[in-house]
C-alpha positions in Angstrom: -42.7 31.9 30.4 -44.2 35.2 31.8 -47.6 36.3 30.7 -47.6 39.8 29.2 -51.2 40.7 30.3 -50.8 42.2 33.8 -52.6 41.1 36.9 -54.8 44.1 37.9 -54.7 44.9 41.6 -57.1 47.4 43.5 -56.1 48.8 46.8 -58.9 49.6 49.4 -57.2 52.1 51.7 -53.9 54.1 51.4 -53.0 54.7 54.9 -49.7 53.6 56.7 -50.1 50.1 55.3 -51.7 50.6 52.0 -49.2 53.4 51.0 -46.5 51.1 51.7 -48.1 48.3 49.7 -48.3 50.8 46.7 -44.7 51.8 47.2 -43.4 48.3 47.1 -45.5 47.3 44.2 -44.0 50.3 42.3 -40.3 50.0 43.4 -40.2 46.2 43.3 -42.4 45.7 40.2 -39.8 43.6 38.3 -39.1 41.3 41.0 -42.9 40.8 41.9 -43.5 40.1 38.2 -40.8 37.5 38.0 -42.1 35.8 41.2 -45.8 35.9 40.1 -45.3 35.1 36.4 -47.0 38.3 35.1 -46.7 41.9 35.6 -48.6 43.2 38.6 -50.3 46.5 37.9 -52.0 48.9 40.4 -55.4 49.5 38.7 -57.1 51.6 41.3 -56.9 53.0 45.0 -59.9 53.7 47.0 -59.5 56.4 49.7 -61.7 58.7 51.8 -59.5 61.9 51.3 -58.7 62.2 47.7 -57.0 65.6 48.0 -54.1 64.1 50.2 -50.7 63.9 48.4 -49.7 60.3 47.9 -46.2 60.2 46.7 -45.6 57.6 43.9 -49.2 57.0 43.3 -50.7 58.3 39.9 -53.6 60.6 41.0 -55.7 59.2 38.1 -55.8 55.9 40.2 -57.5 57.5 43.2 -61.2 57.2 43.8 -63.5 57.6 46.6 -66.0 55.2 45.2 -64.7 51.9 46.7 -67.8 50.0 45.6 -67.4 51.0 42.0 -63.9 50.1 42.0 -64.5 46.5 43.3 -67.4 46.1 40.8 -65.3 46.9 37.6 -65.1 43.2 36.6 -61.6 43.4 35.3 -59.8 43.1 38.5 -57.7 40.0 39.5 -56.9 40.8 43.1 -58.3 43.2 45.7 -56.3 44.2 48.7 -58.4 45.5 51.7 -56.4 47.4 54.3 -59.1 49.7 55.4 -60.0 47.7 58.7 -63.2 47.6 60.6 -66.4 45.6 59.9 -68.3 47.8 57.3 -67.8 48.7 54.6 -65.1 46.2 54.4 -67.2 43.2 54.6 -69.5 44.2 51.8 -66.6 45.3 49.7 -64.8 42.0 49.9 -68.0 40.0 49.2 -68.6 42.4 46.2 -65.2 41.8 44.9 -65.7 37.9 45.0 -69.0 38.4 43.1 -67.2 40.4 40.4 -64.4 37.9 39.8 -61.5 39.1 42.2 -59.6 37.3 44.8 -59.0 39.1 48.0 -56.0 39.7 50.2 -56.9 41.2 53.7 -55.2 42.4 56.9 -58.5 42.9 58.7 -58.3 41.0 61.9 -61.5 42.2 63.4 -63.6 41.3 60.4 -62.0 37.8 60.1 -62.5 37.1 63.7 -66.2 38.0 63.5 -67.1 36.9 60.0 -64.4 34.7 58.8 -66.7 31.7 58.0 -68.9 33.9 56.0 -66.1 35.4 54.1 -64.5 32.0 53.3 -68.0 30.7 52.2 -68.3 33.5 49.8 -64.8 32.9 48.4 -65.5 29.3 47.9 -68.9 30.0 46.2 -67.2 32.1 43.6 -64.0 30.2 43.2 -61.7 32.8 44.6 -59.0 33.0 47.1 -59.2 34.7 50.5 -55.7 35.2 52.0 -54.9 37.1 55.2 -51.4 36.6 56.5 -51.1 40.3 57.5 -54.1 39.9 59.9 -52.0 38.3 62.7 -48.4 39.4 63.8 -47.4 41.6 60.8 -44.4 40.4 58.9 -44.1 37.1 60.9 -45.2 34.1 58.6 -47.6 32.4 60.7 -51.1 31.9 59.1 -49.4 30.0 56.1 -47.3 27.7 58.3 -50.3 26.9 60.3 -52.6 26.4 57.4 -50.2 24.6 55.1 -46.7 23.6 56.6 -48.3 22.1 59.6 -51.4 20.7 57.8 -50.1 17.2 58.4 -49.5 17.5 62.1 -51.5 17.9 65.1 -51.3 21.2 66.7 -52.0 21.2 70.5 -51.1 24.6 71.7 -50.5 28.1 70.4 -49.0 30.5 73.0 -48.0 33.9 71.9 -47.4 37.8 72.1 -49.4 39.1 69.3 -49.6 42.8 70.3 -46.4 45.0 70.2 -48.0 47.9 72.1 -48.8 45.8 75.2 -45.6 44.1 75.1 -43.6 47.4 74.9 -45.5 48.6 77.9 -45.0 45.5 80.0 -41.3 45.3 78.9 -40.8 48.9 80.1 -42.5 48.2 83.4 -40.3 45.1 84.0 -36.9 46.7 82.8 -37.3 50.2 84.3 -39.8 49.6 87.3 -42.1 52.1 85.7 -45.8 52.1 86.6 -48.5 51.3 84.0 -49.3 54.9 83.1 -45.9 55.9 82.9 -45.0 53.1 80.4 -48.1 53.9 78.3 -47.1 57.4 78.1 -43.8 56.5 76.8 -45.3 54.0 74.2 -47.7 56.9 73.1 -44.9 59.3 72.7 -42.9 56.9 70.5 -45.9 56.1 68.3 -46.4 52.5 69.5 -49.7 53.3 71.1 -52.7 55.1 69.6 -54.2 58.2 71.2 -57.1 55.7 72.3 -55.0 52.6 73.4 -58.1 50.7 74.5 -58.1 48.0 71.6 -54.5 47.2 72.6 -54.4 47.5 76.4 -57.8 45.8 76.9 -56.9 43.0 74.8 -59.4 43.4 72.0 -56.7 43.4 69.2 -55.2 40.3 70.7 -58.5 38.5 71.1 -59.3 39.0 67.4 -55.9 37.5 66.4 -56.4 34.6 68.9 -59.6 33.7 67.3 -58.1 33.5 63.8 -55.1 31.4 65.1 -57.4 28.9 67.1 -59.6 28.3 64.0 -56.7 27.5 61.8 -54.7 25.6 64.4 -57.6 23.3 65.4 -59.6 23.2 62.1 -62.6 24.7 64.2 -64.6 27.8 63.7 -63.7 30.1 66.6 -65.2 33.5 66.7 -64.1 36.6 68.6 -67.1 36.0 71.2 -65.6 32.7 71.9 -62.3 34.1 73.1 -61.9 35.0 76.8 -60.4 38.4 77.1 -58.7 40.3 80.0 -56.8 43.5 79.6 -53.4 44.5 81.2 -54.3 47.8 82.8 -54.5 46.5 86.3 -50.9 45.0 86.2 -48.7 46.8 88.8 -45.0 47.1 89.6 -45.7 44.9 92.7 -46.9 42.1 90.2 -43.6 42.4 88.5 -41.7 42.3 91.8 -43.7 39.1 92.7 -42.9 37.6 89.3 -39.2 38.3 89.6 -39.3 36.3 93.0 -40.5 33.4 91.3 -38.2 33.7 88.4 -40.7 35.0 85.9 -41.8 37.9 84.0 -45.3 39.1 82.8 -46.8 39.2 79.3 -50.1 39.7 77.7 -50.5 36.2 76.1 -52.7 34.9 73.5 -53.4 31.2 74.1 -55.2 28.5 72.2 -55.2 25.0 73.6 -56.5 21.6 72.8 -58.0 19.8 75.8 -56.0 16.9 77.0 -58.8 14.4 75.8 -58.8 16.3 72.4 -62.6 16.8 72.6 -62.5 20.6 72.9 -60.4 23.7 72.6 -60.0 27.0 74.5 -59.1 30.5 73.3 -58.2 33.2 75.7 -56.1 36.5 76.2 -54.9 37.7 79.6 -51.7 38.7 81.4 -49.5 35.8 82.8 -46.5 35.1 84.5 -44.1 33.1 82.5 -40.7 31.7 83.5 -37.8 33.5 82.4 -36.5 30.2 80.9 -39.4 30.3 78.3 -38.4 31.8 74.9 -41.4 34.2 75.2 -39.9 35.9 78.1 -37.0 37.2 76.2 -39.3 38.9 73.6 -38.6 42.7 74.2 -40.0 46.0 73.0 -42.8 46.0 70.4 -41.9 42.6 69.0 -44.3 39.8 68.6 -43.6 36.1 69.0 -45.8 33.0 68.7 -44.8 29.6 70.3 -46.5 26.6 68.6 -46.6 23.0 70.0 -47.6 20.1 68.0 -47.2 16.2 68.0 -44.7 15.7 65.2 -42.8 18.8 65.0 -42.6 19.6 68.7 -42.1 23.2 69.7 -41.7 26.0 67.1 -41.3 29.7 67.7 -42.0 32.5 65.1 -40.5 35.9 65.9 -40.4 39.4 64.4 -42.0 42.7 64.2 -45.7 42.4 64.5 -47.0 45.8 63.3 -46.1 48.8 61.3 -46.4 49.8 57.6 -43.5 48.0 56.2 -43.7 44.6 58.1 -47.5 44.5 57.5 -47.0 45.4 53.8 -44.5 42.6 53.5 -47.2 40.1 54.6 -49.8 41.5 52.3 -47.5 41.3 49.4 -46.4 37.7 50.1 -50.1 37.0 49.9 -50.5 38.9 46.7 -47.8 36.9 45.2 -49.3 33.6 46.2 -52.8 34.6 45.1 -51.4 35.9 41.8 -49.8 32.5 41.1 -53.0 30.7 41.9 -54.8 33.0 39.5 -52.3 32.3 36.6 -52.6 28.7 37.3 -56.4 28.6 37.3 -56.6 27.3 41.0 -57.1 28.5 44.4 -55.2 27.9 47.6 -56.5 26.4 50.8 -59.7 27.9 52.2 -61.4 27.4 55.6 -60.7 24.0 57.3 -63.3 23.6 60.0 -63.9 19.9 59.7 -63.0 19.1 63.4 -65.9 21.3 64.6 -64.6 21.2 68.3 -66.5 22.9 71.0 -65.0 25.9 72.4 -64.9 25.5 76.3 -65.7 28.4 78.6 -63.0 30.0 80.7 -64.4 28.3 83.8 -63.1 25.0 82.5 -59.6 26.3 81.7 -57.1 24.5 84.0 -53.8 26.4 84.9 -51.6 27.5 87.8 -52.4 30.8 89.8 -50.4 33.3 91.8 -52.7 34.9 94.4 -51.5 37.9 96.6 -53.6 38.4 99.6 -53.5 41.3 102.4 -54.2 39.6 105.7 -54.1 40.3 109.5 -50.7 39.5 110.9 -51.7 37.0 113.6 -51.5 33.3 114.3 -53.9 31.0 112.4 -54.3 33.1 109.3 -52.2 30.8 107.1 -54.3 27.7 108.3 -57.5 29.4 107.6 -56.4 30.3 104.0 -55.2 26.8 103.4 -58.5 25.4 104.6 -60.3 27.5 102.1 -58.1 26.3 99.3 -58.6 22.6 100.3 -62.3 23.0 100.6 -62.5 24.1 96.8 -60.1 21.4 95.7 -57.3 23.8 94.9 -53.9 22.4 95.8 -51.3 24.8 97.1 -47.7 24.7 95.7 -46.0 27.4 97.7 -46.8 30.0 100.3 -44.8 33.2 101.2 -45.8 35.5 104.0 -44.5 38.7 105.2 -45.8 40.8 108.1 -45.4 44.1 110.0 -47.5 46.2 112.3 -50.5 43.9 112.4 -50.7 43.8 108.7 -49.2 41.0 106.3 -49.2 39.9 102.7 -49.6 36.3 101.8 -48.6 35.1 98.3 -50.0 31.7 97.3 -48.9 29.9 94.2 -51.3 26.9 93.4 -50.8 23.7 91.4 -53.1 23.4 88.2 -56.7 24.3 89.0 -59.9 25.2 86.8 -60.7 28.9 86.7 -64.1 28.1 88.2 -62.6 26.4 91.2 -60.1 29.2 91.7 -63.0 31.8 91.5 -64.9 30.0 94.1 -61.8 29.8 96.3 -61.4 33.7 96.0 -64.9 34.3 96.8 -64.7 32.4 100.0 -61.3 34.1 100.9 -63.0 37.5 100.6 -65.5 36.4 103.4 -62.7 35.6 105.9 -62.3 38.2 108.7 -58.6 37.9 108.5 -58.4 38.7 104.8 -58.3 42.3 104.3 -58.3 42.1 100.4 -57.2 40.2 97.4 -54.3 42.4 95.9 -53.8 40.5 92.7 -54.6 37.3 91.0 -52.4 36.2 87.9 -52.2 33.1 85.9 -48.8 31.2 85.5 -48.3 29.9 82.0 -45.5 28.4 80.0 -44.5 25.5 82.3 
Protein backbone atom coordinates (compact mmCIF):
# COMPACT_ATOMS: atom_id res chain seq x y z
CA UNK A 1 0.00 0.00 0.00
CA UNK A 2 1.39 3.41 -0.97
CA UNK A 3 1.95 6.00 1.71
CA UNK A 4 0.20 9.28 0.93
CA UNK A 5 2.67 11.61 2.69
CA UNK A 6 5.39 12.38 0.16
CA UNK A 7 9.09 11.93 0.64
CA UNK A 8 10.61 15.40 0.48
CA UNK A 9 13.74 15.80 -1.62
CA UNK A 10 16.08 18.80 -1.76
CA UNK A 11 18.38 19.29 -4.73
CA UNK A 12 21.77 20.96 -4.24
CA UNK A 13 22.84 22.15 -7.68
CA UNK A 14 20.81 22.51 -10.84
CA UNK A 15 23.34 22.34 -13.64
CA UNK A 16 23.56 19.69 -16.34
CA UNK A 17 22.94 16.81 -13.94
CA UNK A 18 20.73 18.55 -11.40
CA UNK A 19 18.32 19.92 -13.99
CA UNK A 20 17.98 16.46 -15.49
CA UNK A 21 17.29 14.96 -12.07
CA UNK A 22 14.54 17.54 -11.53
CA UNK A 23 13.09 16.90 -14.98
CA UNK A 24 12.89 13.14 -14.51
CA UNK A 25 11.43 13.53 -11.02
CA UNK A 26 8.64 15.57 -12.58
CA UNK A 27 7.97 13.62 -15.77
CA UNK A 28 8.27 10.18 -14.11
CA UNK A 29 6.61 11.14 -10.84
CA UNK A 30 3.99 8.38 -10.93
CA UNK A 31 6.52 5.66 -11.75
CA UNK A 32 8.91 6.84 -9.03
CA UNK A 33 6.09 6.89 -6.50
CA UNK A 34 5.12 3.33 -7.41
CA UNK A 35 8.69 2.12 -7.13
CA UNK A 36 9.45 3.91 -3.87
CA UNK A 37 6.09 3.31 -2.20
CA UNK A 38 5.30 7.00 -1.67
CA UNK A 39 5.11 10.17 -3.72
CA UNK A 40 8.47 11.91 -4.20
CA UNK A 41 8.25 15.68 -3.86
CA UNK A 42 10.90 18.20 -4.91
CA UNK A 43 10.92 20.46 -1.86
CA UNK A 44 13.71 22.90 -2.73
CA UNK A 45 16.54 23.59 -5.16
CA UNK A 46 19.71 25.40 -4.11
CA UNK A 47 21.51 27.30 -6.89
CA UNK A 48 24.13 30.02 -7.31
CA UNK A 49 22.28 31.98 -10.02
CA UNK A 50 18.63 32.34 -9.03
CA UNK A 51 17.68 34.47 -12.05
CA UNK A 52 18.43 31.74 -14.57
CA UNK A 53 15.32 30.26 -16.17
CA UNK A 54 14.95 26.59 -15.21
CA UNK A 55 12.25 24.99 -17.31
CA UNK A 56 9.87 22.73 -15.40
CA UNK A 57 10.96 23.87 -11.93
CA UNK A 58 8.64 26.05 -9.82
CA UNK A 59 10.55 29.32 -9.20
CA UNK A 60 9.24 29.26 -5.61
CA UNK A 61 11.49 26.23 -4.96
CA UNK A 62 14.68 28.07 -5.93
CA UNK A 63 16.97 29.37 -3.20
CA UNK A 64 20.56 30.55 -2.92
CA UNK A 65 20.73 29.58 0.76
CA UNK A 66 21.75 25.93 0.59
CA UNK A 67 22.54 25.81 4.31
CA UNK A 68 19.05 26.93 5.30
CA UNK A 69 17.58 24.41 2.88
CA UNK A 70 19.38 21.39 4.37
CA UNK A 71 18.57 22.63 7.90
CA UNK A 72 14.81 22.64 7.32
CA UNK A 73 14.32 19.46 9.32
CA UNK A 74 11.48 18.06 7.19
CA UNK A 75 13.61 16.71 4.36
CA UNK A 76 13.91 12.98 3.73
CA UNK A 77 16.63 13.02 1.07
CA UNK A 78 19.20 15.58 -0.05
CA UNK A 79 20.66 15.13 -3.54
CA UNK A 80 24.08 16.76 -3.85
CA UNK A 81 25.30 17.45 -7.40
CA UNK A 82 27.30 20.64 -6.92
CA UNK A 83 30.69 18.90 -6.82
CA UNK A 84 33.92 20.04 -5.20
CA UNK A 85 34.98 19.77 -1.57
CA UNK A 86 33.34 22.79 0.05
CA UNK A 87 30.58 23.71 0.62
CA UNK A 88 29.47 20.20 -0.39
CA UNK A 89 31.13 18.49 2.59
CA UNK A 90 29.54 20.82 5.14
CA UNK A 91 26.16 20.68 3.45
CA UNK A 92 26.15 16.87 3.45
CA UNK A 93 27.08 16.56 7.12
CA UNK A 94 24.52 19.25 7.99
CA UNK A 95 21.86 17.27 6.11
CA UNK A 96 22.65 14.18 8.20
CA UNK A 97 22.47 16.24 11.40
CA UNK A 98 19.01 17.50 10.44
CA UNK A 99 17.50 14.15 9.60
CA UNK A 100 18.05 13.64 5.86
CA UNK A 101 19.80 10.86 3.98
CA UNK A 102 22.09 11.89 1.12
CA UNK A 103 22.56 10.88 -2.52
CA UNK A 104 25.73 12.32 -4.03
CA UNK A 105 27.61 12.31 -7.34
CA UNK A 106 30.69 13.95 -5.80
CA UNK A 107 33.66 11.72 -6.64
CA UNK A 108 36.31 14.20 -5.49
CA UNK A 109 34.77 14.61 -2.04
CA UNK A 110 34.12 10.89 -1.57
CA UNK A 111 37.67 10.01 -2.61
CA UNK A 112 39.10 12.52 -0.15
CA UNK A 113 36.70 12.29 2.81
CA UNK A 114 34.55 9.22 2.22
CA UNK A 115 35.40 7.68 5.59
CA UNK A 116 34.33 10.80 7.50
CA UNK A 117 31.11 11.11 5.51
CA UNK A 118 30.25 7.46 6.11
CA UNK A 119 30.93 7.94 9.82
CA UNK A 120 28.60 10.95 9.92
CA UNK A 121 25.87 9.03 8.11
CA UNK A 122 26.20 6.12 10.55
CA UNK A 123 26.21 8.41 13.58
CA UNK A 124 22.86 9.86 12.56
CA UNK A 125 21.37 6.62 11.21
CA UNK A 126 21.14 7.85 7.64
CA UNK A 127 22.06 6.60 4.16
CA UNK A 128 24.92 7.80 1.97
CA UNK A 129 24.58 6.54 -1.61
CA UNK A 130 26.80 7.57 -4.55
CA UNK A 131 26.34 5.36 -7.59
CA UNK A 132 26.62 8.42 -9.83
CA UNK A 133 30.12 9.24 -8.56
CA UNK A 134 31.74 6.56 -10.73
CA UNK A 135 30.98 5.69 -14.37
CA UNK A 136 27.73 7.60 -14.80
CA UNK A 137 24.78 5.37 -15.62
CA UNK A 138 26.74 2.13 -15.35
CA UNK A 139 25.61 0.12 -12.30
CA UNK A 140 28.93 -0.45 -10.58
CA UNK A 141 28.99 0.73 -6.96
CA UNK A 142 25.95 -1.31 -5.94
CA UNK A 143 27.12 -4.54 -7.65
CA UNK A 144 30.50 -4.22 -5.91
CA UNK A 145 28.99 -3.22 -2.58
CA UNK A 146 26.03 -5.63 -2.56
CA UNK A 147 25.92 -8.18 -5.40
CA UNK A 148 29.55 -9.23 -4.92
CA UNK A 149 29.54 -8.86 -1.13
CA UNK A 150 29.85 -12.65 -0.76
CA UNK A 151 32.72 -12.92 -3.24
CA UNK A 152 36.41 -11.96 -3.11
CA UNK A 153 37.30 -9.31 -5.68
CA UNK A 154 40.91 -9.53 -6.81
CA UNK A 155 41.12 -6.92 -9.54
CA UNK A 156 39.20 -4.01 -10.98
CA UNK A 157 40.46 -2.75 -14.34
CA UNK A 158 38.59 -0.06 -16.18
CA UNK A 159 38.11 2.94 -18.41
CA UNK A 160 36.36 5.45 -16.16
CA UNK A 161 36.81 8.72 -18.04
CA UNK A 162 35.00 9.25 -21.32
CA UNK A 163 37.00 12.29 -22.42
CA UNK A 164 40.34 10.48 -22.35
CA UNK A 165 38.89 7.41 -24.00
CA UNK A 166 37.49 9.54 -26.83
CA UNK A 167 40.89 11.19 -27.37
CA UNK A 168 42.86 7.95 -27.32
CA UNK A 169 40.31 6.19 -29.54
CA UNK A 170 40.54 9.03 -32.05
CA UNK A 171 44.35 8.85 -32.03
CA UNK A 172 44.19 5.10 -32.58
CA UNK A 173 41.54 5.04 -35.31
CA UNK A 174 42.62 8.08 -37.34
CA UNK A 175 46.32 8.53 -36.57
CA UNK A 176 45.64 11.99 -35.13
CA UNK A 177 48.07 13.55 -32.70
CA UNK A 178 47.12 14.27 -29.09
CA UNK A 179 46.37 17.97 -29.57
CA UNK A 180 44.29 17.37 -32.69
CA UNK A 181 42.22 14.72 -30.91
CA UNK A 182 41.79 16.97 -27.85
CA UNK A 183 40.61 19.84 -30.05
CA UNK A 184 37.95 17.60 -31.58
CA UNK A 185 36.86 16.38 -28.14
CA UNK A 186 36.51 19.99 -27.02
CA UNK A 187 34.54 20.99 -30.10
CA UNK A 188 32.13 18.09 -29.54
CA UNK A 189 31.66 18.95 -25.86
CA UNK A 190 33.45 15.88 -24.50
CA UNK A 191 36.30 17.92 -23.03
CA UNK A 192 36.08 20.98 -20.78
CA UNK A 193 37.73 24.26 -21.70
CA UNK A 194 40.35 23.28 -19.11
CA UNK A 195 40.74 19.50 -19.60
CA UNK A 196 43.40 19.05 -16.91
CA UNK A 197 41.25 16.99 -14.52
CA UNK A 198 40.55 14.50 -17.29
CA UNK A 199 43.76 14.27 -19.31
CA UNK A 200 46.06 14.33 -16.27
CA UNK A 201 44.09 11.53 -14.62
CA UNK A 202 42.73 13.40 -11.57
CA UNK A 203 39.12 12.48 -12.36
CA UNK A 204 39.98 8.82 -12.90
CA UNK A 205 42.12 8.74 -9.76
CA UNK A 206 39.21 9.88 -7.57
CA UNK A 207 37.00 7.17 -9.05
CA UNK A 208 39.77 4.61 -8.57
CA UNK A 209 40.01 5.42 -4.87
CA UNK A 210 36.27 4.84 -4.46
CA UNK A 211 36.33 1.57 -6.41
CA UNK A 212 39.35 0.20 -4.55
CA UNK A 213 37.84 1.00 -1.17
CA UNK A 214 34.63 -0.84 -1.96
CA UNK A 215 36.23 -3.78 -3.79
CA UNK A 216 38.79 -4.53 -1.08
CA UNK A 217 36.91 -3.42 2.06
CA UNK A 218 39.76 -1.03 2.77
CA UNK A 219 39.96 2.73 3.13
CA UNK A 220 41.68 4.07 0.03
CA UNK A 221 42.08 7.83 -0.26
CA UNK A 222 42.86 9.88 -3.32
CA UNK A 223 46.43 10.37 -2.07
CA UNK A 224 46.91 6.57 -2.13
CA UNK A 225 46.29 6.40 -5.89
CA UNK A 226 49.29 6.60 -8.22
CA UNK A 227 48.37 8.91 -11.09
CA UNK A 228 49.85 9.54 -14.54
CA UNK A 229 48.16 11.51 -17.30
CA UNK A 230 48.01 10.74 -21.00
CA UNK A 231 49.32 13.98 -22.53
CA UNK A 232 52.63 12.35 -23.49
CA UNK A 233 51.05 9.52 -25.52
CA UNK A 234 52.04 9.87 -29.18
CA UNK A 235 51.10 8.47 -32.56
CA UNK A 236 54.38 6.54 -32.42
CA UNK A 237 53.19 4.84 -29.22
CA UNK A 238 50.07 3.68 -31.03
CA UNK A 239 52.17 2.40 -33.91
CA UNK A 240 54.23 0.37 -31.45
CA UNK A 241 51.08 -0.88 -29.78
CA UNK A 242 49.65 -2.05 -33.11
CA UNK A 243 52.84 -3.97 -33.83
CA UNK A 244 52.25 -5.84 -30.56
CA UNK A 245 48.56 -6.45 -31.31
CA UNK A 246 47.56 -3.86 -28.70
CA UNK A 247 45.91 -0.50 -28.29
CA UNK A 248 46.36 2.17 -25.60
CA UNK A 249 43.85 3.14 -22.92
CA UNK A 250 43.99 5.30 -19.79
CA UNK A 251 43.24 2.66 -17.19
CA UNK A 252 42.08 2.72 -13.60
CA UNK A 253 43.54 -0.36 -11.90
CA UNK A 254 42.85 -1.69 -8.41
CA UNK A 255 44.58 -4.95 -7.49
CA UNK A 256 44.91 -7.26 -4.54
CA UNK A 257 48.47 -8.55 -4.07
CA UNK A 258 49.01 -12.24 -4.84
CA UNK A 259 49.51 -12.96 -1.14
CA UNK A 260 46.36 -11.00 -0.29
CA UNK A 261 48.23 -8.86 2.24
CA UNK A 262 48.01 -5.51 0.43
CA UNK A 263 46.34 -3.66 -2.44
CA UNK A 264 47.39 -1.18 -5.09
CA UNK A 265 45.47 1.60 -6.83
CA UNK A 266 46.75 3.40 -9.90
CA UNK A 267 45.79 5.36 -13.02
CA UNK A 268 48.04 5.51 -16.09
CA UNK A 269 48.10 4.89 -19.85
CA UNK A 270 48.76 1.27 -20.77
CA UNK A 271 48.88 -1.02 -23.75
CA UNK A 272 46.23 -3.73 -23.68
CA UNK A 273 45.81 -6.61 -26.14
CA UNK A 274 43.17 -6.15 -28.82
CA UNK A 275 41.69 -9.43 -27.58
CA UNK A 276 40.83 -7.88 -24.20
CA UNK A 277 37.20 -6.66 -23.88
CA UNK A 278 38.34 -3.17 -22.84
CA UNK A 279 40.21 -2.72 -26.12
CA UNK A 280 36.93 -2.47 -28.02
CA UNK A 281 35.48 0.33 -25.85
CA UNK A 282 35.18 3.23 -28.27
CA UNK A 283 34.40 6.93 -28.13
CA UNK A 284 33.39 8.48 -24.82
CA UNK A 285 32.11 5.23 -23.32
CA UNK A 286 33.27 3.73 -20.02
CA UNK A 287 33.77 0.09 -19.11
CA UNK A 288 34.99 -1.66 -15.98
CA UNK A 289 36.32 -5.23 -15.85
CA UNK A 290 36.02 -7.02 -12.49
CA UNK A 291 37.82 -10.25 -11.61
CA UNK A 292 36.77 -12.22 -8.52
CA UNK A 293 37.17 -15.70 -7.06
CA UNK A 294 33.66 -17.08 -7.47
CA UNK A 295 32.08 -15.05 -10.28
CA UNK A 296 35.21 -14.96 -12.44
CA UNK A 297 35.30 -12.10 -14.94
CA UNK A 298 32.54 -9.50 -15.23
CA UNK A 299 32.35 -6.42 -17.42
CA UNK A 300 30.19 -3.33 -16.91
CA UNK A 301 29.80 -1.06 -19.94
CA UNK A 302 27.92 2.08 -20.90
CA UNK A 303 27.89 5.89 -21.03
CA UNK A 304 30.01 7.18 -18.18
CA UNK A 305 29.04 10.85 -18.08
CA UNK A 306 26.47 13.38 -19.23
CA UNK A 307 23.29 14.77 -17.74
CA UNK A 308 20.87 11.95 -18.46
CA UNK A 309 23.16 8.98 -17.69
CA UNK A 310 24.36 10.52 -14.43
CA UNK A 311 20.81 11.51 -13.46
CA UNK A 312 19.76 7.90 -14.05
CA UNK A 313 22.27 6.74 -11.43
CA UNK A 314 21.20 9.49 -9.02
CA UNK A 315 17.55 8.52 -9.30
CA UNK A 316 18.34 4.84 -8.86
CA UNK A 317 19.96 5.77 -5.55
CA UNK A 318 17.04 8.03 -4.68
CA UNK A 319 14.60 5.13 -5.10
CA UNK A 320 16.77 2.82 -2.97
CA UNK A 321 17.19 5.42 -0.22
CA UNK A 322 13.47 6.25 -0.34
CA UNK A 323 12.57 2.60 0.18
CA UNK A 324 14.97 2.40 3.11
CA UNK A 325 13.42 5.54 4.56
CA UNK A 326 9.92 4.08 4.39
CA UNK A 327 11.11 0.82 5.90
CA UNK A 328 12.83 2.55 8.78
CA UNK A 329 16.20 1.09 7.86
CA UNK A 330 19.42 2.01 6.09
CA UNK A 331 21.40 0.33 3.36
CA UNK A 332 25.03 -0.81 3.51
CA UNK A 333 27.52 1.73 4.79
CA UNK A 334 31.28 1.75 4.66
CA UNK A 335 32.95 -1.67 4.76
CA UNK A 336 36.60 -1.19 5.71
CA UNK A 337 37.10 -4.17 8.00
CA UNK A 338 39.99 -5.60 5.91
CA UNK A 339 42.12 -2.48 6.50
CA UNK A 340 44.73 -3.65 3.98
CA UNK A 341 47.77 -1.45 3.39
CA UNK A 342 48.02 0.30 0.03
CA UNK A 343 51.38 -0.53 -1.53
CA UNK A 344 53.40 2.21 -3.24
CA UNK A 345 53.79 2.21 -7.00
CA UNK A 346 57.37 1.02 -6.73
CA UNK A 347 56.11 -2.38 -5.60
CA UNK A 348 53.63 -2.81 -8.45
CA UNK A 349 54.60 -5.63 -10.82
CA UNK A 350 53.64 -5.48 -14.49
CA UNK A 351 55.08 -5.75 -18.01
CA UNK A 352 56.73 -2.80 -19.75
CA UNK A 353 57.22 -1.56 -23.29
CA UNK A 354 60.36 0.62 -23.56
CA UNK A 355 61.43 2.45 -26.71
CA UNK A 356 65.07 3.61 -26.82
CA UNK A 357 66.96 5.80 -29.29
CA UNK A 358 70.41 4.22 -29.64
CA UNK A 359 73.55 4.34 -31.76
CA UNK A 360 73.40 1.98 -34.73
CA UNK A 361 76.56 0.00 -34.15
CA UNK A 362 77.58 -3.47 -32.95
CA UNK A 363 77.31 -4.29 -29.26
CA UNK A 364 74.48 -1.91 -28.38
CA UNK A 365 71.93 -4.65 -27.86
CA UNK A 366 74.36 -6.57 -25.64
CA UNK A 367 74.97 -3.48 -23.50
CA UNK A 368 71.24 -2.83 -23.10
CA UNK A 369 70.51 -6.46 -22.28
CA UNK A 370 73.23 -6.44 -19.65
CA UNK A 371 71.67 -3.44 -17.90
CA UNK A 372 68.28 -5.16 -17.77
CA UNK A 373 69.88 -8.32 -16.36
CA UNK A 374 71.83 -6.40 -13.71
CA UNK A 375 68.57 -4.92 -12.40
CA UNK A 376 66.69 -8.22 -12.40
CA UNK A 377 64.36 -7.31 -15.25
CA UNK A 378 63.80 -10.16 -17.69
CA UNK A 379 63.38 -9.32 -21.40
CA UNK A 380 60.56 -10.92 -23.35
CA UNK A 381 61.15 -9.52 -26.85
CA UNK A 382 63.46 -7.02 -28.57
CA UNK A 383 62.98 -5.24 -31.90
CA UNK A 384 65.68 -3.06 -33.49
CA UNK A 385 65.62 -0.80 -36.53
CA UNK A 386 68.56 1.30 -37.72
CA UNK A 387 69.50 3.83 -40.38
CA UNK A 388 72.31 6.37 -40.91
CA UNK A 389 74.05 5.72 -37.61
CA UNK A 390 70.89 5.98 -35.49
CA UNK A 391 68.52 3.24 -34.39
CA UNK A 392 65.43 2.56 -32.32
CA UNK A 393 65.36 -0.35 -29.91
CA UNK A 394 62.05 -1.58 -28.53
CA UNK A 395 62.17 -3.82 -25.48
CA UNK A 396 59.19 -5.63 -23.98
CA UNK A 397 59.83 -7.08 -20.55
CA UNK A 398 58.39 -9.90 -18.55
CA UNK A 399 56.71 -8.83 -15.30
CA UNK A 400 58.90 -6.58 -13.16
CA UNK A 401 58.40 -4.12 -10.33
CA UNK A 402 58.10 -0.43 -11.06
CA UNK A 403 61.12 0.21 -8.83
CA UNK A 404 63.27 -2.31 -10.73
CA UNK A 405 62.23 -0.84 -14.05
CA UNK A 406 62.99 2.66 -12.79
CA UNK A 407 66.50 1.62 -11.80
CA UNK A 408 66.97 -0.01 -15.19
CA UNK A 409 65.96 3.11 -17.10
CA UNK A 410 68.20 5.30 -14.97
CA UNK A 411 71.16 3.06 -15.79
CA UNK A 412 70.26 2.97 -19.49
CA UNK A 413 70.37 6.76 -19.67
CA UNK A 414 74.02 6.63 -18.54
CA UNK A 415 75.10 4.47 -21.49
CA UNK A 416 76.98 6.39 -24.19
CA UNK A 417 75.20 4.35 -26.83
CA UNK A 418 71.71 5.29 -25.61
CA UNK A 419 70.70 8.66 -27.05
CA UNK A 420 67.44 8.82 -25.14
CA UNK A 421 64.38 7.02 -23.83
CA UNK A 422 61.59 7.75 -26.30
CA UNK A 423 58.77 6.20 -24.29
CA UNK A 424 57.93 3.86 -21.44
CA UNK A 425 54.50 2.26 -21.20
CA UNK A 426 53.05 -0.49 -19.08
CA UNK A 427 51.38 -3.51 -20.67
CA UNK A 428 48.19 -4.64 -18.88
CA UNK A 429 45.27 -6.97 -19.36
CA UNK A 430 47.21 -10.18 -19.96
